[in-house]
N, CA, C and O atoms as a GROMACS GRO file, in nm:
protein
  232
    1UNK      N    1   0.085  -0.118   0.000
    1UNK     CA    2   0.000   0.000   0.000
    1UNK      C    3   0.089   0.124   0.000
    1UNK      O    4   0.192   0.127   0.068
    2UNK      N    5   0.050   0.225  -0.076
    2UNK     CA    6   0.129   0.347  -0.084
    2UNK      C    7   0.122   0.430   0.043
    2UNK      O    8   0.029   0.418   0.122
    3UNK      N    9   0.221   0.512   0.059
    3UNK     CA   10   0.229   0.597   0.178
    3UNK      C   11   0.109   0.691   0.187
    3UNK      O   12   0.052   0.708   0.295
    4UNK      N   13   0.069   0.752   0.076
    4UNK     CA   14  -0.044   0.845   0.078
    4UNK      C   15  -0.171   0.774   0.123
    4UNK      O   16  -0.249   0.828   0.201
    5UNK      N   17  -0.192   0.653   0.074
    5UNK     CA   18  -0.312   0.579   0.111
    5UNK      C   19  -0.310   0.542   0.259
    5UNK      O   20  -0.414   0.549   0.326
    6UNK      N   21  -0.195   0.505   0.310
    6UNK     CA   22  -0.183   0.473   0.453
    6UNK      C   23  -0.212   0.595   0.538
    6UNK      O   24  -0.284   0.588   0.638
    7UNK      N   25  -0.154   0.710   0.498
    7UNK     CA   26  -0.177   0.834   0.572
    7UNK      C   27  -0.323   0.876   0.567
    7UNK      O   28  -0.377   0.925   0.666
    8UNK      N   29  -0.388   0.856   0.452
    8UNK     CA   30  -0.530   0.888   0.439
    8UNK      C   31  -0.613   0.803   0.534
    8UNK      O   32  -0.706   0.853   0.598
    9UNK      N   33  -0.581   0.677   0.543
    9UNK     CA   34  -0.655   0.588   0.634
    9UNK      C   35  -0.636   0.631   0.779
    9UNK      O   36  -0.731   0.631   0.857
   10UNK      N   37  -0.513   0.668   0.815
   10UNK     CA   38  -0.486   0.714   0.953
   10UNK      C   39  -0.564   0.842   0.983
   10UNK      O   40  -0.621   0.856   1.091
   11UNK      N   41  -0.566   0.934   0.887
   11UNK     CA   42  -0.638   1.060   0.905
   11UNK      C   43  -0.786   1.032   0.927
   11UNK      O   44  -0.847   1.089   1.017
   12UNK      N   45  -0.843   0.947   0.846
   12UNK     CA   46  -0.986   0.914   0.859
   12UNK      C   47  -1.013   0.846   0.992
   12UNK      O   48  -1.115   0.872   1.055
   13UNK      N   49  -0.924   0.757   1.035
   13UNK     CA   50  -0.943   0.687   1.162
   13UNK      C   51  -0.941   0.782   1.281
   13UNK      O   52  -1.001   0.752   1.385
   14UNK      N   53  -0.873   0.896   1.268
   14UNK     CA   54  -0.866   0.993   1.379
   14UNK      C   55  -0.992   1.078   1.389
   14UNK      O   56  -1.015   1.142   1.492
   15UNK      N   57  -1.073   1.079   1.284
   15UNK     CA   58  -1.195   1.161   1.285
   15UNK      C   59  -1.305   1.093   1.366
   15UNK      O   60  -1.307   0.970   1.379
   16UNK      N   61  -1.397   1.172   1.420
   16UNK     CA   62  -1.509   1.112   1.494
   16UNK      C   63  -1.599   1.031   1.400
   16UNK      O   64  -1.600   1.053   1.279
   17UNK      N   65  -1.672   0.937   1.457
   17UNK     CA   66  -1.759   0.850   1.377
   17UNK      C   67  -1.863   0.928   1.298
   17UNK      O   68  -1.904   0.885   1.190
   18UNK      N   69  -1.906   1.043   1.349
   18UNK     CA   70  -2.010   1.120   1.281
   18UNK      C   71  -1.951   1.217   1.178
   18UNK      O   72  -2.023   1.305   1.130
   19UNK      N   73  -1.823   1.204   1.142
   19UNK     CA   74  -1.761   1.292   1.044
   19UNK      C   75  -1.833   1.281   0.909
   19UNK      O   76  -1.872   1.173   0.866
   20UNK      N   77  -1.848   1.396   0.845
   20UNK     CA   78  -1.914   1.401   0.714
   20UNK      C   79  -1.808   1.397   0.604
   20UNK      O   80  -1.688   1.405   0.631
   21UNK      N   81  -1.855   1.384   0.480
   21UNK     CA   82  -1.764   1.390   0.366
   21UNK      C   83  -1.691   1.525   0.366
   21UNK      O   84  -1.572   1.531   0.336
   22UNK      N   85  -1.762   1.632   0.399
   22UNK     CA   86  -1.699   1.764   0.404
   22UNK      C   87  -1.588   1.768   0.508
   22UNK      O   88  -1.483   1.827   0.484
   23UNK      N   89  -1.611   1.707   0.625
   23UNK     CA   90  -1.509   1.701   0.729
   23UNK      C   91  -1.384   1.628   0.679
   23UNK      O   92  -1.272   1.672   0.701
   24UNK      N   93  -1.407   1.517   0.611
   24UNK     CA   94  -1.296   1.437   0.560
   24UNK      C   95  -1.218   1.515   0.454
   24UNK      O   96  -1.095   1.520   0.458
   25UNK      N   97  -1.288   1.577   0.362
   25UNK     CA   98  -1.222   1.653   0.256
   25UNK      C   99  -1.145   1.773   0.313
   25UNK      O  100  -1.036   1.806   0.266
   26UNK      N  101  -1.204   1.837   0.414
   26UNK     CA  102  -1.135   1.949   0.478
   26UNK      C  103  -1.005   1.903   0.542
   26UNK      O  104  -0.902   1.970   0.530
   27UNK      N  105  -1.009   1.791   0.611
   27UNK     CA  106  -0.889   1.739   0.675
   27UNK      C  107  -0.782   1.703   0.572
   27UNK      O  108  -0.663   1.727   0.595
   28UNK      N  109  -0.823   1.646   0.459
   28UNK     CA  110  -0.726   1.618   0.353
   28UNK      C  111  -0.664   1.747   0.302
   28UNK      O  112  -0.543   1.754   0.281
   29UNK      N  113  -0.747   1.850   0.282
   29UNK     CA  114  -0.699   1.979   0.234
   29UNK      C  115  -0.598   2.039   0.332
   29UNK      O  116  -0.491   2.083   0.292
   30UNK      N  117  -0.632   2.040   0.459
   30UNK     CA  118  -0.544   2.097   0.561
   30UNK      C  119  -0.413   2.019   0.567
   30UNK      O  120  -0.305   2.079   0.573
   31UNK      N  121  -0.421   1.888   0.564
   31UNK     CA  122  -0.299   1.807   0.571
   31UNK      C  123  -0.210   1.832   0.450
   31UNK      O  124  -0.088   1.837   0.463
   32UNK      N  125  -0.270   1.847   0.333
   32UNK     CA  126  -0.193   1.876   0.212
   32UNK      C  127  -0.120   2.009   0.224
   32UNK      O  128  -0.003   2.020   0.187
   33UNK      N  129  -0.188   2.110   0.278
   33UNK     CA  130  -0.126   2.241   0.296
   33UNK      C  131  -0.012   2.234   0.398
   33UNK      O  132   0.093   2.296   0.378
   34UNK      N  133  -0.032   2.160   0.505
   34UNK     CA  134   0.073   2.144   0.606
   34UNK      C  135   0.194   2.075   0.544
   34UNK      O  136   0.308   2.119   0.564
   35UNK      N  137   0.171   1.967   0.471
   35UNK     CA  138   0.281   1.895   0.406
   35UNK      C  139   0.356   1.984   0.308
   35UNK      O  140   0.479   1.980   0.302
   36UNK      N  141   0.283   2.065   0.233
   36UNK     CA  142   0.345   2.156   0.138
   36UNK      C  143   0.433   2.258   0.210
   36UNK      O  144   0.544   2.289   0.165
   37UNK      N  145   0.384   2.311   0.321
   37UNK     CA  146   0.461   2.407   0.401
   37UNK      C  147   0.585   2.345   0.460
   37UNK      O  148   0.692   2.407   0.461
   38UNK      N  149   0.574   2.224   0.511
   38UNK     CA  150   0.690   2.156   0.567
   38UNK      C  151   0.795   2.126   0.460
   38UNK      O  152   0.915   2.134   0.486
   39UNK      N  153   0.750   2.092   0.340
   39UNK     CA  154   0.842   2.066   0.228
   39UNK      C  155   0.914   2.195   0.191
   39UNK      O  156   1.034   2.193   0.166
   40UNK      N  157   0.840   2.306   0.186
   40UNK     CA  158   0.902   2.435   0.155
   40UNK      C  159   1.007   2.471   0.260
   40UNK      O  160   1.114   2.521   0.226
   41UNK      N  161   0.976   2.445   0.385
   41UNK     CA  162   1.071   2.471   0.493
   41UNK      C  163   1.195   2.385   0.477
   41UNK      O  164   1.307   2.433   0.490
   42UNK      N  165   1.174   2.258   0.448
   42UNK     CA  166   1.285   2.164   0.428
   42UNK      C  167   1.374   2.208   0.312
   42UNK      O  168   1.496   2.194   0.318
   43UNK      N  169   1.313   2.262   0.205
   43UNK     CA  170   1.386   2.304   0.086
   43UNK      C  171   1.444   2.445   0.099
   43UNK      O  172   1.510   2.494   0.007
   44UNK      N  173   1.418   2.510   0.212
   44UNK     CA  174   1.469   2.645   0.233
   44UNK      C  175   1.394   2.750   0.155
   44UNK      O  176   1.448   2.859   0.131
   45UNK      N  177   1.273   2.722   0.115
   45UNK     CA  178   1.193   2.815   0.035
   45UNK      C  179   1.097   2.893   0.124
   45UNK      O  180   0.977   2.899   0.097
   46UNK      N  181   1.150   2.952   0.228
   46UNK     CA  182   1.070   3.032   0.321
   46UNK      C  183   1.139   3.165   0.344
   46UNK      O  184   1.258   3.180   0.316
   47UNK      N  185   1.063   3.261   0.393
   47UNK     CA  186   1.120   3.390   0.428
   47UNK      C  187   1.085   3.421   0.573
   47UNK      O  188   0.992   3.363   0.629
   48UNK      N  189   1.158   3.510   0.631
   48UNK     CA  190   1.134   3.548   0.770
   48UNK      C  191   1.007   3.632   0.781
   48UNK      O  192   0.956   3.684   0.682
   49UNK      N  193   0.960   3.645   0.903
   49UNK     CA  194   0.842   3.728   0.930
   49UNK      C  195   0.871   3.873   0.891
   49UNK      O  196   0.787   3.941   0.833
   50UNK      N  197   0.990   3.919   0.924
   50UNK     CA  198   1.028   4.057   0.892
   50UNK      C  199   1.030   4.079   0.742
   50UNK      O  200   0.984   4.183   0.694
   51UNK      N  201   1.084   3.984   0.666
   51UNK     CA  202   1.086   3.995   0.520
   51UNK      C  203   0.944   3.999   0.464
   51UNK      O  204   0.916   4.076   0.373
   52UNK      N  205   0.856   3.918   0.519
   52UNK     CA  206   0.717   3.915   0.473
   52UNK      C  207   0.652   4.051   0.499
   52UNK      O  208   0.581   4.103   0.412
   53UNK      N  209   0.674   4.109   0.617
   53UNK     CA  210   0.618   4.241   0.646
   53UNK      C  211   0.671   4.347   0.550
   53UNK      O  212   0.597   4.433   0.503
   54UNK      N  213   0.800   4.340   0.522
   54UNK     CA  214   0.860   4.437   0.429
   54UNK      C  215   0.796   4.426   0.292
   54UNK      O  216   0.769   4.528   0.228
   55UNK      N  217   0.771   4.305   0.245
   55UNK     CA  218   0.710   4.284   0.114
   55UNK      C  219   0.566   4.336   0.112
   55UNK      O  220   0.522   4.393   0.012
   56UNK      N  221   0.495   4.318   0.219
   56UNK     CA  222   0.355   4.362   0.225
   56UNK      C  223   0.345   4.513   0.225
   56UNK      O  224   0.262   4.570   0.154
   57UNK      N  225   0.428   4.578   0.305
   57UNK     CA  226   0.416   4.722   0.323
   57UNK      C  227   0.501   4.801   0.223
   57UNK      O  228   0.509   4.924   0.234
   58UNK      N  229   0.562   4.735   0.130
   58UNK     CA  230   0.647   4.802   0.030
   58UNK      C  231   0.563   4.866  -0.078
   58UNK      O  232   0.617   4.927  -0.170
   0.00000   0.00000   0.00000
């Protein structure tokens, strides 16, 4: 079984029994965003808080 499928099963198992399809899809979405952010951090593709503020207010 692939890693993504295993992780999906674990995520679903952590949800309450009354979870809806929307709850499940939201959790997948959030997990995907977290994974993407962690990958960016690992690859050094992040900026500091101060740099972000400078870009916003520039």
